[in-house]
PDB file of N, CA, C, O and CB in Angstrom:
ATOM      1  N   MET A   1       2.175   1.448 -31.769  1.00  0.00           N
ATOM      2  CA  MET A   1       2.179   0.115 -31.247  1.00  0.00           C
ATOM      3  C   MET A   1       3.212   0.118 -30.079  1.00  0.00           C
ATOM      4  O   MET A   1       3.033  -0.448 -29.000  1.00  0.00           O
ATOM      5  CB  MET A   1       2.531  -0.955 -32.384  1.00  0.00           C
ATOM      6  N   ALA A   2       4.210   0.761 -30.402  1.00  0.00           N
ATOM      7  CA  ALA A   2       5.470   0.932 -29.500  1.00  0.00           C
ATOM      8  C   ALA A   2       4.756   1.793 -28.454  1.00  0.00           C
ATOM      9  O   ALA A   2       4.926   1.504 -27.270  1.00  0.00           O
ATOM     10  CB  ALA A   2       6.921   1.707 -30.258  1.00  0.00           C
ATOM     11  N   ASP A   3       4.262   2.443 -28.662  1.00  0.00           N
ATOM     12  CA  ASP A   3       3.582   3.220 -27.482  1.00  0.00           C
ATOM     13  C   ASP A   3       2.878   2.587 -26.572  1.00  0.00           C
ATOM     14  O   ASP A   3       2.943   2.880 -25.379  1.00  0.00           O
ATOM     15  CB  ASP A   3       2.730   4.126 -27.873  1.00  0.00           C
ATOM     16  N   LEU A   4       2.125   1.646 -27.051  1.00  0.00           N
ATOM     17  CA  LEU A   4       1.267   0.910 -26.109  1.00  0.00           C
ATOM     18  C   LEU A   4       2.280  -0.402 -25.363  1.00  0.00           C
ATOM     19  O   LEU A   4       1.988  -0.935 -24.292  1.00  0.00           O
ATOM     20  CB  LEU A   4      -0.168   0.272 -27.067  1.00  0.00           C
ATOM     21  N   VAL A   5       3.374  -0.715 -26.114  1.00  0.00           N
ATOM     22  CA  VAL A   5       4.598  -1.277 -25.576  1.00  0.00           C
ATOM     23  C   VAL A   5       5.412  -0.886 -24.041  1.00  0.00           C
ATOM     24  O   VAL A   5       5.964  -1.417 -23.078  1.00  0.00           O
ATOM     25  CB  VAL A   5       5.479  -0.968 -26.645  1.00  0.00           C
ATOM     26  N   ALA A   6       4.978   0.621 -24.689  1.00  0.00           N
ATOM     27  CA  ALA A   6       6.081   1.493 -23.414  1.00  0.00           C
ATOM     28  C   ALA A   6       4.988   1.602 -22.390  1.00  0.00           C
ATOM     29  O   ALA A   6       5.294   1.464 -21.206  1.00  0.00           O
ATOM     30  CB  ALA A   6       6.858   3.401 -23.869  1.00  0.00           C
ATOM     31  N   LEU A   7       3.900   1.806 -22.690  1.00  0.00           N
ATOM     32  CA  LEU A   7       2.891   2.221 -21.506  1.00  0.00           C
ATOM     33  C   LEU A   7       2.992   0.953 -20.799  1.00  0.00           C
ATOM     34  O   LEU A   7       3.657   0.895 -19.764  1.00  0.00           O
ATOM     35  CB  LEU A   7       1.217   2.657 -21.937  1.00  0.00           C
ATOM     36  N   PHE A   8       2.471   0.066 -21.205  1.00  0.00           N
ATOM     37  CA  PHE A   8       2.457  -1.659 -20.691  1.00  0.00           C
ATOM     38  C   PHE A   8       3.775  -1.685 -19.789  1.00  0.00           C
ATOM     39  O   PHE A   8       3.744  -2.037 -18.610  1.00  0.00           O
ATOM     40  CB  PHE A   8       2.636  -3.027 -22.212  1.00  0.00           C
ATOM     41  N   ALA A   9       4.844  -1.311 -20.398  1.00  0.00           N
ATOM     42  CA  ALA A   9       5.970  -1.577 -19.388  1.00  0.00           C
ATOM     43  C   ALA A   9       6.290  -0.830 -18.505  1.00  0.00           C
ATOM     44  O   ALA A   9       7.218  -1.160 -17.766  1.00  0.00           O
ATOM     45  CB  ALA A   9       7.013  -1.742 -19.831  1.00  0.00           C
ATOM     46  N   GLU A  10       5.513   0.585 -18.294  1.00  0.00           N
ATOM     47  CA  GLU A  10       5.213   1.626 -17.256  1.00  0.00           C
ATOM     48  C   GLU A  10       4.320   0.733 -16.313  1.00  0.00           C
ATOM     49  O   GLU A  10       4.654   0.294 -15.212  1.00  0.00           O
ATOM     50  CB  GLU A  10       4.412   3.076 -17.874  1.00  0.00           C
ATOM     51  N   ALA A  11       3.366   0.588 -16.830  1.00  0.00           N
ATOM     52  CA  ALA A  11       2.389   0.050 -15.969  1.00  0.00           C
ATOM     53  C   ALA A  11       2.765  -1.206 -14.812  1.00  0.00           C
ATOM     54  O   ALA A  11       2.504  -1.238 -13.609  1.00  0.00           O
ATOM     55  CB  ALA A  11       1.364  -0.424 -16.938  1.00  0.00           C
ATOM     56  N   SER A  12       3.313  -1.977 -15.476  1.00  0.00           N
ATOM     57  CA  SER A  12       4.318  -3.241 -14.753  1.00  0.00           C
ATOM     58  C   SER A  12       5.306  -2.589 -13.848  1.00  0.00           C
ATOM     59  O   SER A  12       5.690  -3.029 -12.765  1.00  0.00           O
ATOM     60  CB  SER A  12       5.296  -4.198 -15.942  1.00  0.00           C
ATOM     61  N   GLU A  13       5.550  -1.839 -14.245  1.00  0.00           N
ATOM     62  CA  GLU A  13       7.150  -1.220 -13.702  1.00  0.00           C
ATOM     63  C   GLU A  13       6.294  -0.446 -12.031  1.00  0.00           C
ATOM     64  O   GLU A  13       6.719  -0.718 -10.908  1.00  0.00           O
ATOM     65  CB  GLU A  13       8.165   0.542 -15.328  1.00  0.00           C
ATOM     66  N   HIS A  14       5.118   0.471 -12.282  1.00  0.00           N
ATOM     67  CA  HIS A  14       4.745   0.686 -11.167  1.00  0.00           C
ATOM     68  C   HIS A  14       4.045  -0.399 -10.315  1.00  0.00           C
ATOM     69  O   HIS A  14       3.680  -0.165  -9.163  1.00  0.00           O
ATOM     70  CB  HIS A  14       4.100   1.666 -11.316  1.00  0.00           C
ATOM     71  N   HIS A  15       3.871  -1.587 -10.920  1.00  0.00           N
ATOM     72  CA  HIS A  15       2.936  -2.454 -10.335  1.00  0.00           C
ATOM     73  C   HIS A  15       3.980  -3.166  -9.400  1.00  0.00           C
ATOM     74  O   HIS A  15       3.843  -3.282  -8.182  1.00  0.00           O
ATOM     75  CB  HIS A  15       2.070  -3.427 -11.422  1.00  0.00           C
ATOM     76  N   SER A  16       5.076  -3.641 -10.163  1.00  0.00           N
ATOM     77  CA  SER A  16       6.247  -4.217  -9.285  1.00  0.00           C
ATOM     78  C   SER A  16       7.013  -3.232  -8.144  1.00  0.00           C
ATOM     79  O   SER A  16       7.724  -3.659  -7.234  1.00  0.00           O
ATOM     80  CB  SER A  16       7.385  -4.690 -10.332  1.00  0.00           C
ATOM     81  N   ALA A  17       6.782  -2.192  -8.339  1.00  0.00           N
ATOM     82  CA  ALA A  17       7.182  -1.118  -7.170  1.00  0.00           C
ATOM     83  C   ALA A  17       6.128  -0.965  -6.241  1.00  0.00           C
ATOM     84  O   ALA A  17       6.331  -0.174  -5.320  1.00  0.00           O
ATOM     85  CB  ALA A  17       7.503   0.344  -7.703  1.00  0.00           C
ATOM     86  N   GLY A  18       4.864  -1.654  -6.298  1.00  0.00           N
ATOM     87  CA  GLY A  18       3.979  -1.680  -5.031  1.00  0.00           C
ATOM     88  C   GLY A  18       3.133  -0.041  -5.609  1.00  0.00           C
ATOM     89  O   GLY A  18       2.358   0.397  -4.758  1.00  0.00           O
ATOM     90  N   ARG A  19       3.190   0.423  -6.314  1.00  0.00           N
ATOM     91  CA  ARG A  19       2.483   1.604  -6.886  1.00  0.00           C
ATOM     92  C   ARG A  19       1.330   1.601  -7.313  1.00  0.00           C
ATOM     93  O   ARG A  19       1.204   2.196  -8.383  1.00  0.00           O
ATOM     94  CB  ARG A  19       3.000   2.067  -7.776  1.00  0.00           C
ATOM     95  N   LEU A  20       0.134   1.019  -6.760  1.00  0.00           N
ATOM     96  CA  LEU A  20      -0.887   0.214  -7.698  1.00  0.00           C
ATOM     97  C   LEU A  20      -1.715   1.562  -8.255  1.00  0.00           C
ATOM     98  O   LEU A  20      -1.738   1.608  -9.485  1.00  0.00           O
ATOM     99  CB  LEU A  20      -2.018  -1.095  -6.739  1.00  0.00           C
ATOM    100  N   ALA A  21      -2.239   2.408  -7.736  1.00  0.00           N
ATOM    101  CA  ALA A  21      -2.803   3.577  -8.640  1.00  0.00           C
ATOM    102  C   ALA A  21      -2.022   3.808  -9.354  1.00  0.00           C
ATOM    103  O   ALA A  21      -2.683   3.844 -10.392  1.00  0.00           O
ATOM    104  CB  ALA A  21      -3.182   4.763  -8.160  1.00  0.00           C
ATOM    105  N   GLU A  22      -0.832   4.053  -9.685  1.00  0.00           N
ATOM    106  CA  GLU A  22       0.039   4.534 -10.987  1.00  0.00           C
ATOM    107  C   GLU A  22      -0.560   3.531 -11.960  1.00  0.00           C
ATOM    108  O   GLU A  22      -1.152   3.873 -12.983  1.00  0.00           O
ATOM    109  CB  GLU A  22       1.891   4.401 -10.861  1.00  0.00           C
ATOM    110  N   ALA A  23      -0.303   1.823 -11.443  1.00  0.00           N
ATOM    111  CA  ALA A  23      -0.325   0.831 -12.127  1.00  0.00           C
ATOM    112  C   ALA A  23      -1.485   0.809 -12.663  1.00  0.00           C
ATOM    113  O   ALA A  23      -1.635   0.488 -13.842  1.00  0.00           O
ATOM    114  CB  ALA A  23      -0.012  -0.176 -11.555  1.00  0.00           C
ATOM    115  N   GLU A  24      -2.424   1.132 -11.916  1.00  0.00           N
ATOM    116  CA  GLU A  24      -4.171   1.324 -12.570  1.00  0.00           C
ATOM    117  C   GLU A  24      -4.051   2.096 -13.430  1.00  0.00           C
ATOM    118  O   GLU A  24      -4.371   1.729 -14.560  1.00  0.00           O
ATOM    119  CB  GLU A  24      -5.426   1.938 -11.677  1.00  0.00           C
ATOM    120  N   THR A  25      -3.641   3.197 -13.263  1.00  0.00           N
ATOM    121  CA  THR A  25      -4.091   4.157 -14.446  1.00  0.00           C
ATOM    122  C   THR A  25      -3.446   3.864 -15.818  1.00  0.00           C
ATOM    123  O   THR A  25      -3.991   3.905 -16.921  1.00  0.00           O
ATOM    124  CB  THR A  25      -3.727   5.666 -14.092  1.00  0.00           C
ATOM    125  N   ALA A  26      -2.274   3.585 -15.540  1.00  0.00           N
ATOM    126  CA  ALA A  26      -1.468   2.900 -17.073  1.00  0.00           C
ATOM    127  C   ALA A  26      -2.296   1.542 -17.611  1.00  0.00           C
ATOM    128  O   ALA A  26      -2.718   1.441 -18.763  1.00  0.00           O
ATOM    129  CB  ALA A  26       0.436   2.253 -16.685  1.00  0.00           C
ATOM    130  N   TYR A  27      -2.433   0.643 -16.700  1.00  0.00           N
ATOM    131  CA  TYR A  27      -3.341  -0.893 -17.279  1.00  0.00           C
ATOM    132  C   TYR A  27      -4.362   0.099 -18.150  1.00  0.00           C
ATOM    133  O   TYR A  27      -4.233   0.220 -19.368  1.00  0.00           O
ATOM    134  CB  TYR A  27      -4.420  -2.186 -15.698  1.00  0.00           C
ATOM    135  N   ARG A  28      -5.502   0.871 -17.305  1.00  0.00           N
ATOM    136  CA  ARG A  28      -6.638   1.687 -18.047  1.00  0.00           C
ATOM    137  C   ARG A  28      -5.937   2.002 -19.226  1.00  0.00           C
ATOM    138  O   ARG A  28      -6.181   1.380 -20.261  1.00  0.00           O
ATOM    139  CB  ARG A  28      -7.238   3.064 -17.288  1.00  0.00           C
ATOM    140  N   LEU A  29      -5.044   2.950 -19.186  1.00  0.00           N
ATOM    141  CA  LEU A  29      -4.748   3.629 -20.477  1.00  0.00           C
ATOM    142  C   LEU A  29      -4.466   2.799 -21.772  1.00  0.00           C
ATOM    143  O   LEU A  29      -5.045   3.056 -22.828  1.00  0.00           O
ATOM    144  CB  LEU A  29      -3.595   4.453 -20.255  1.00  0.00           C
ATOM    145  N   VAL A  30      -3.585   1.832 -21.650  1.00  0.00           N
ATOM    146  CA  VAL A  30      -3.570   0.315 -22.028  1.00  0.00           C
ATOM    147  C   VAL A  30      -4.971  -0.211 -22.708  1.00  0.00           C
ATOM    148  O   VAL A  30      -5.159  -0.363 -23.915  1.00  0.00           O
ATOM    149  CB  VAL A  30      -3.290  -0.577 -20.631  1.00  0.00           C
ATOM    150  N   LEU A  31      -5.666  -0.389 -21.922  1.00  0.00           N
ATOM    151  CA  LEU A  31      -6.558  -1.059 -22.214  1.00  0.00           C
ATOM    152  C   LEU A  31      -7.615   0.134 -23.015  1.00  0.00           C
ATOM    153  O   LEU A  31      -8.386  -0.265 -23.889  1.00  0.00           O
ATOM    154  CB  LEU A  31      -7.009  -1.848 -20.915  1.00  0.00           C
ATOM    155  N   ALA A  32      -7.581   1.204 -22.736  1.00  0.00           N
ATOM    156  CA  ALA A  32      -8.389   2.011 -23.743  1.00  0.00           C
ATOM    157  C   ALA A  32      -7.939   2.043 -25.097  1.00  0.00           C
ATOM    158  O   ALA A  32      -8.577   2.635 -25.968  1.00  0.00           O
ATOM    159  CB  ALA A  32      -8.472   3.353 -23.356  1.00  0.00           C
ATOM    160  N   SER A  33      -6.751   1.365 -25.341  1.00  0.00           N
ATOM    161  CA  SER A  33      -6.093   1.740 -26.829  1.00  0.00           C
ATOM    162  C   SER A  33      -6.268   0.286 -27.192  1.00  0.00           C
ATOM    163  O   SER A  33      -6.023   0.067 -28.378  1.00  0.00           O
ATOM    164  CB  SER A  33      -4.284   2.447 -26.960  1.00  0.00           C
ATOM    165  N   ASP A  34      -6.531  -0.483 -26.673  1.00  0.00           N
ATOM    166  CA  ASP A  34      -6.564  -2.095 -26.889  1.00  0.00           C
ATOM    167  C   ASP A  34      -7.507  -2.890 -25.736  1.00  0.00           C
ATOM    168  O   ASP A  34      -7.005  -3.219 -24.661  1.00  0.00           O
ATOM    169  CB  ASP A  34      -4.890  -2.722 -26.765  1.00  0.00           C
ATOM    170  N   PRO A  35      -8.430  -3.071 -25.947  1.00  0.00           N
ATOM    171  CA  PRO A  35      -9.559  -3.766 -25.068  1.00  0.00           C
ATOM    172  C   PRO A  35      -9.262  -4.649 -24.484  1.00  0.00           C
ATOM    173  O   PRO A  35      -9.449  -4.819 -23.279  1.00  0.00           O
ATOM    174  CB  PRO A  35     -10.577  -4.220 -25.586  1.00  0.00           C
ATOM    175  N   LYS A  36      -8.664  -5.481 -25.353  1.00  0.00           N
ATOM    176  CA  LYS A  36      -8.307  -6.958 -25.102  1.00  0.00           C
ATOM    177  C   LYS A  36      -6.808  -7.328 -25.262  1.00  0.00           C
ATOM    178  O   LYS A  36      -6.265  -8.203 -25.936  1.00  0.00           O
ATOM    179  CB  LYS A  36      -9.107  -7.849 -26.087  1.00  0.00           C
ATOM    180  N   HIS A  37      -6.235  -6.232 -24.298  1.00  0.00           N
ATOM    181  CA  HIS A  37      -4.426  -6.622 -24.080  1.00  0.00           C
ATOM    182  C   HIS A  37      -4.839  -7.680 -22.563  1.00  0.00           C
ATOM    183  O   HIS A  37      -5.312  -7.356 -21.473  1.00  0.00           O
ATOM    184  CB  HIS A  37      -2.964  -4.619 -23.567  1.00  0.00           C
ATOM    185  N   ALA A  38      -4.445  -8.902 -23.071  1.00  0.00           N
ATOM    186  CA  ALA A  38      -4.984 -10.184 -22.134  1.00  0.00           C
ATOM    187  C   ALA A  38      -4.028  -9.630 -20.950  1.00  0.00           C
ATOM    188  O   ALA A  38      -4.515  -9.752 -19.826  1.00  0.00           O
ATOM    189  CB  ALA A  38      -4.619 -12.106 -22.781  1.00  0.00           C
ATOM    190  N   ALA A  39      -2.813  -9.070 -21.021  1.00  0.00           N
ATOM    191  CA  ALA A  39      -1.954  -8.994 -19.959  1.00  0.00           C
ATOM    192  C   ALA A  39      -1.954  -7.810 -19.230  1.00  0.00           C
ATOM    193  O   ALA A  39      -1.356  -7.757 -18.155  1.00  0.00           O
ATOM    194  CB  ALA A  39      -0.766  -9.225 -20.344  1.00  0.00           C
ATOM    195  N   ALA A  40      -2.838  -6.394 -19.900  1.00  0.00           N
ATOM    196  CA  ALA A  40      -3.288  -5.699 -18.694  1.00  0.00           C
ATOM    197  C   ALA A  40      -4.488  -5.883 -18.588  1.00  0.00           C
ATOM    198  O   ALA A  40      -4.972  -4.759 -18.459  1.00  0.00           O
ATOM    199  CB  ALA A  40      -3.067  -4.389 -18.601  1.00  0.00           C
ATOM    200  N   LEU A  41      -5.114  -6.472 -18.568  1.00  0.00           N
ATOM    201  CA  LEU A  41      -6.421  -7.442 -17.911  1.00  0.00           C
ATOM    202  C   LEU A  41      -6.098  -7.704 -16.594  1.00  0.00           C
ATOM    203  O   LEU A  41      -6.452  -7.228 -15.516  1.00  0.00           O
ATOM    204  CB  LEU A  41      -6.695  -8.978 -18.633  1.00  0.00           C
ATOM    205  N   GLN A  42      -5.173  -8.766 -17.016  1.00  0.00           N
ATOM    206  CA  GLN A  42      -4.661  -9.615 -15.913  1.00  0.00           C
ATOM    207  C   GLN A  42      -3.860  -8.571 -14.802  1.00  0.00           C
ATOM    208  O   GLN A  42      -3.849  -9.046 -13.666  1.00  0.00           O
ATOM    209  CB  GLN A  42      -3.583 -10.846 -16.595  1.00  0.00           C
ATOM    210  N   GLY A  43      -3.428  -7.712 -14.885  1.00  0.00           N
ATOM    211  CA  GLY A  43      -2.358  -6.850 -13.948  1.00  0.00           C
ATOM    212  C   GLY A  43      -3.298  -5.840 -13.609  1.00  0.00           C
ATOM    213  O   GLY A  43      -2.835  -5.395 -12.559  1.00  0.00           O
ATOM    214  N   LEU A  44      -4.427  -5.153 -13.882  1.00  0.00           N
ATOM    215  CA  LEU A  44      -5.670  -4.747 -13.687  1.00  0.00           C
ATOM    216  C   LEU A  44      -6.548  -5.327 -12.660  1.00  0.00           C
ATOM    217  O   LEU A  44      -7.198  -4.662 -11.854  1.00  0.00           O
ATOM    218  CB  LEU A  44      -6.212  -4.848 -14.759  1.00  0.00           C
ATOM    219  N   GLY A  45      -6.519  -6.858 -12.758  1.00  0.00           N
ATOM    220  CA  GLY A  45      -7.154  -7.800 -12.136  1.00  0.00           C
ATOM    221  C   GLY A  45      -6.185  -7.894 -10.817  1.00  0.00           C
ATOM    222  O   GLY A  45      -6.739  -8.031  -9.726  1.00  0.00           O
ATOM    223  N   ILE A  46      -4.962  -7.836 -10.873  1.00  0.00           N
ATOM    224  CA  ILE A  46      -4.168  -8.473  -9.655  1.00  0.00           C
ATOM    225  C   ILE A  46      -4.560  -7.349  -8.936  1.00  0.00           C
ATOM    226  O   ILE A  46      -4.916  -7.533  -7.772  1.00  0.00           O
ATOM    227  CB  ILE A  46      -2.441  -8.833  -9.726  1.00  0.00           C
ATOM    228  N   VAL A  47      -4.570  -5.805  -9.561  1.00  0.00           N
ATOM    229  CA  VAL A  47      -4.482  -4.502  -8.760  1.00  0.00           C
ATOM    230  C   VAL A  47      -5.808  -4.674  -7.941  1.00  0.00           C
ATOM    231  O   VAL A  47      -5.937  -4.456  -6.736  1.00  0.00           O
ATOM    232  CB  VAL A  47      -4.416  -3.009  -9.745  1.00  0.00           C
ATOM    233  N   ALA A  48      -6.846  -5.139  -8.888  1.00  0.00           N
ATOM    234  CA  ALA A  48      -8.218  -4.978  -7.983  1.00  0.00           C
ATOM    235  C   ALA A  48      -8.144  -5.770  -7.116  1.00  0.00           C
ATOM    236  O   ALA A  48      -8.541  -5.266  -6.065  1.00  0.00           O
ATOM    237  CB  ALA A  48      -9.536  -5.191  -8.565  1.00  0.00           C
ATOM    238  N   LEU A  49      -7.667  -7.320  -6.942  1.00  0.00           N
ATOM    239  CA  LEU A  49      -7.492  -7.964  -5.867  1.00  0.00           C
ATOM    240  C   LEU A  49      -6.456  -7.398  -4.812  1.00  0.00           C
ATOM    241  O   LEU A  49      -6.707  -7.291  -3.611  1.00  0.00           O
ATOM    242  CB  LEU A  49      -7.202  -9.176  -6.272  1.00  0.00           C
ATOM    243  N   ALA A  50      -5.484  -7.115  -5.301  1.00  0.00           N
ATOM    244  CA  ALA A  50      -4.709  -6.025  -3.932  1.00  0.00           C
ATOM    245  C   ALA A  50      -5.272  -5.292  -3.155  1.00  0.00           C
ATOM    246  O   ALA A  50      -4.853  -5.220  -2.000  1.00  0.00           O
ATOM    247  CB  ALA A  50      -3.872  -5.002  -4.264  1.00  0.00           C
ATOM    248  N   SER A  51      -6.567  -4.415  -3.645  1.00  0.00           N
ATOM    249  CA  SER A  51      -6.960  -3.561  -3.447  1.00  0.00           C
ATOM    250  C   SER A  51      -8.445  -3.840  -2.807  1.00  0.00           C
ATOM    251  O   SER A  51      -9.192  -2.911  -2.500  1.00  0.00           O
ATOM    252  CB  SER A  51      -6.730  -2.899  -4.483  1.00  0.00           C
ATOM    253  N   GLY A  52      -8.874  -5.560  -2.601  1.00  0.00           N
ATOM    254  CA  GLY A  52      -9.559  -5.842  -1.993  1.00  0.00           C
ATOM    255  C   GLY A  52     -10.808  -5.289  -2.885  1.00  0.00           C
ATOM    256  O   GLY A  52     -11.692  -4.757  -2.214  1.00  0.00           O
ATOM    257  N   HIS A  53     -10.995  -5.330  -4.158  1.00  0.00           N
ATOM    258  CA  HIS A  53     -12.190  -5.262  -4.779  1.00  0.00           C
ATOM    259  C   HIS A  53     -12.027  -6.810  -5.650  1.00  0.00           C
ATOM    260  O   HIS A  53     -11.363  -7.156  -6.626  1.00  0.00           O
ATOM    261  CB  HIS A  53     -12.363  -3.722  -5.732  1.00  0.00           C
ATOM    262  N   LEU A  54     -13.049  -7.542  -4.692  1.00  0.00           N
ATOM    263  CA  LEU A  54     -12.603  -9.169  -5.306  1.00  0.00           C
ATOM    264  C   LEU A  54     -13.484  -9.473  -6.573  1.00  0.00           C
ATOM    265  O   LEU A  54     -12.966 -10.206  -7.415  1.00  0.00           O
ATOM    266  CB  LEU A  54     -12.966 -10.574  -4.054  1.00  0.00           C
ATOM    267  N   ALA A  55     -14.784  -8.986  -6.816  1.00  0.00           N
ATOM    268  CA  ALA A  55     -15.446  -8.885  -7.849  1.00  0.00           C
ATOM    269  C   ALA A  55     -15.213  -8.585  -8.936  1.00  0.00           C
ATOM    270  O   ALA A  55     -15.324  -9.299  -9.933  1.00  0.00           O
ATOM    271  CB  ALA A  55     -16.065  -8.429  -7.719  1.00  0.00           C
ATOM    272  N   PRO A  56     -14.767  -7.199  -8.862  1.00  0.00           N
ATOM    273  CA  PRO A  56     -14.317  -6.880 -10.471  1.00  0.00           C
ATOM    274  C   PRO A  56     -12.754  -7.510 -10.669  1.00  0.00           C
ATOM    275  O   PRO A  56     -12.428  -7.666 -11.845  1.00  0.00           O
ATOM    276  CB  PRO A  56     -14.278  -4.946 -10.823  1.00  0.00           C
ATOM    277  N   ALA A  57     -11.804  -7.870  -9.691  1.00  0.00           N
ATOM    278  CA  ALA A  57     -10.936  -8.720 -10.004  1.00  0.00           C
ATOM    279  C   ALA A  57     -10.703 -10.159 -10.849  1.00  0.00           C
ATOM    280  O   ALA A  57      -9.946 -10.454 -11.773  1.00  0.00           O
ATOM    281  CB  ALA A  57     -10.725  -8.810  -9.111  1.00  0.00           C
ATOM    282  N   LEU A  58     -11.651 -10.866 -10.141  1.00  0.00           N
ATOM    283  CA  LEU A  58     -12.191 -11.880 -10.555  1.00  0.00           C
ATOM    284  C   LEU A  58     -12.771 -11.613 -12.383  1.00  0.00           C
ATOM    285  O   LEU A  58     -12.333 -12.262 -13.333  1.00  0.00           O
ATOM    286  CB  LEU A  58     -13.329 -12.164  -9.375  1.00  0.00           C
ATOM    287  N   ALA A  59     -13.512 -10.835 -12.447  1.00  0.00           N
ATOM    288  CA  ALA A  59     -14.154 -10.386 -13.506  1.00  0.00           C
ATOM    289  C   ALA A  59     -13.261 -10.015 -14.659  1.00  0.00           C
ATOM    290  O   ALA A  59     -13.532 -10.219 -15.842  1.00  0.00           O
ATOM    291  CB  ALA A  59     -14.930  -9.349 -13.111  1.00  0.00           C
ATOM    292  N   LEU A  60     -12.070  -9.397 -14.151  1.00  0.00           N
ATOM    293  CA  LEU A  60     -10.919  -8.809 -15.021  1.00  0.00           C
ATOM    294  C   LEU A  60     -10.071  -9.846 -15.584  1.00  0.00           C
ATOM    295  O   LEU A  60      -9.717  -9.818 -16.763  1.00  0.00           O
ATOM    296  CB  LEU A  60     -10.006  -7.862 -14.226  1.00  0.00           C
ATOM    297  N   ILE A  61      -9.705 -10.845 -14.693  1.00  0.00           N
ATOM    298  CA  ILE A  61      -8.687 -12.219 -14.346  1.00  0.00           C
ATOM    299  C   ILE A  61      -9.387 -12.844 -15.573  1.00  0.00           C
ATOM    300  O   ILE A  61      -8.849 -12.801 -16.679  1.00  0.00           O
ATOM    301  CB  ILE A  61      -8.839 -13.247 -12.554  1.00  0.00           C
ATOM    302  N   GLU A  62     -10.684 -13.470 -15.357  1.00  0.00           N
ATOM    303  CA  GLU A  62     -11.369 -14.275 -16.105  1.00  0.00           C
ATOM    304  C   GLU A  62     -11.553 -13.436 -17.725  1.00  0.00           C
ATOM    305  O   GLU A  62     -11.572 -14.092 -18.767  1.00  0.00           O
ATOM    306  CB  GLU A  62     -12.783 -14.618 -15.233  1.00  0.00           C
ATOM    307  N   ARG A  63     -11.648 -12.280 -17.709  1.00  0.00           N
ATOM    308  CA  ARG A  63     -11.686 -12.396 -18.788  1.00  0.00           C
ATOM    309  C   ARG A  63     -10.114 -12.495 -19.540  1.00  0.00           C
ATOM    310  O   ARG A  63      -9.981 -13.304 -20.459  1.00  0.00           O
ATOM    311  CB  ARG A  63     -12.547 -11.405 -19.103  1.00  0.00           C
ATOM    312  N   ALA A  64      -9.112 -11.769 -19.178  1.00  0.00           N
ATOM    313  CA  ALA A  64      -8.152 -12.275 -19.100  1.00  0.00           C
ATOM    314  C   ALA A  64      -7.553 -13.629 -20.345  1.00  0.00           C
ATOM    315  O   ALA A  64      -6.936 -13.816 -21.394  1.00  0.00           O
ATOM    316  CB  ALA A  64      -8.360 -12.554 -17.801  1.00  0.00           C
ATOM    317  N   ALA A  65      -8.358 -14.327 -19.161  1.00  0.00           N
ATOM    318  CA  ALA A  65      -8.308 -15.855 -19.794  1.00  0.00           C
ATOM    319  C   ALA A  65      -8.385 -16.259 -20.500  1.00  0.00           C
ATOM    320  O   ALA A  65      -7.566 -16.793 -21.248  1.00  0.00           O
ATOM    321  CB  ALA A  65      -8.716 -16.553 -19.692  1.00  0.00           C
ATOM    322  N   SER A  66      -9.974 -16.092 -20.531  1.00  0.00           N
ATOM    323  CA  SER A  66     -10.434 -16.284 -21.967  1.00  0.00           C
ATOM    324  C   SER A  66     -10.168 -15.346 -23.177  1.00  0.00           C
ATOM    325  O   SER A  66     -11.134 -15.377 -23.938  1.00  0.00           O
ATOM    326  CB  SER A  66     -11.759 -16.354 -21.907  1.00  0.00           C
ATOM    327  N   ILE A  67      -9.169 -14.516 -23.609  1.00  0.00           N
ATOM    328  CA  ILE A  67      -8.456 -13.816 -24.391  1.00  0.00           C
ATOM    329  C   ILE A  67      -7.182 -14.635 -24.666  1.00  0.00           C
ATOM    330  O   ILE A  67      -6.678 -14.616 -25.789  1.00  0.00           O
ATOM    331  CB  ILE A  67      -8.254 -12.509 -23.827  1.00  0.00           C
ATOM    332  N   SER A  68      -6.646 -15.366 -23.647  1.00  0.00           N
ATOM    333  CA  SER A  68      -5.500 -15.710 -23.450  1.00  0.00           C
ATOM    334  C   SER A  68      -5.260 -16.913 -22.427  1.00  0.00           C
ATOM    335  O   SER A  68      -4.831 -16.930 -21.273  1.00  0.00           O
ATOM    336  CB  SER A  68      -4.911 -14.600 -23.137  1.00  0.00           C
ATOM    337  N   PRO A  69      -5.692 -17.885 -23.274  1.00  0.00           N
ATOM    338  CA  PRO A  69      -6.128 -19.089 -21.941  1.00  0.00           C
ATOM    339  C   PRO A  69      -4.539 -19.289 -21.535  1.00  0.00           C
ATOM    340  O   PRO A  69      -4.289 -19.479 -20.345  1.00  0.00           O
ATOM    341  CB  PRO A  69      -7.106 -21.004 -22.569  1.00  0.00           C
ATOM    342  N   ASP A  70      -3.454 -19.251 -22.494  1.00  0.00           N
ATOM    343  CA  ASP A  70      -2.134 -20.049 -22.029  1.00  0.00           C
ATOM    344  C   ASP A  70      -1.517 -18.599 -21.182  1.00  0.00           C
ATOM    345  O   ASP A  70      -0.438 -18.642 -20.591  1.00  0.00           O
ATOM    346  CB  ASP A  70      -0.931 -20.801 -23.626  1.00  0.00           C
TER     347      ASP A  70
END
């Protein structure tokens, strides 16, 4: 679990720094371990949106919201 927390923190750090490819890779690694990690789904959705992939972005963000509505 600690590794997952560290990996998500790494994904968030890449995302904040604008390193979208690295953020995407890290978010996907988080999701490989925990497919219902709402924050990683949301982050990946935002990366997809920033990359112009609107349909996948919407699907990812909707999935995150269904898992964690708040």
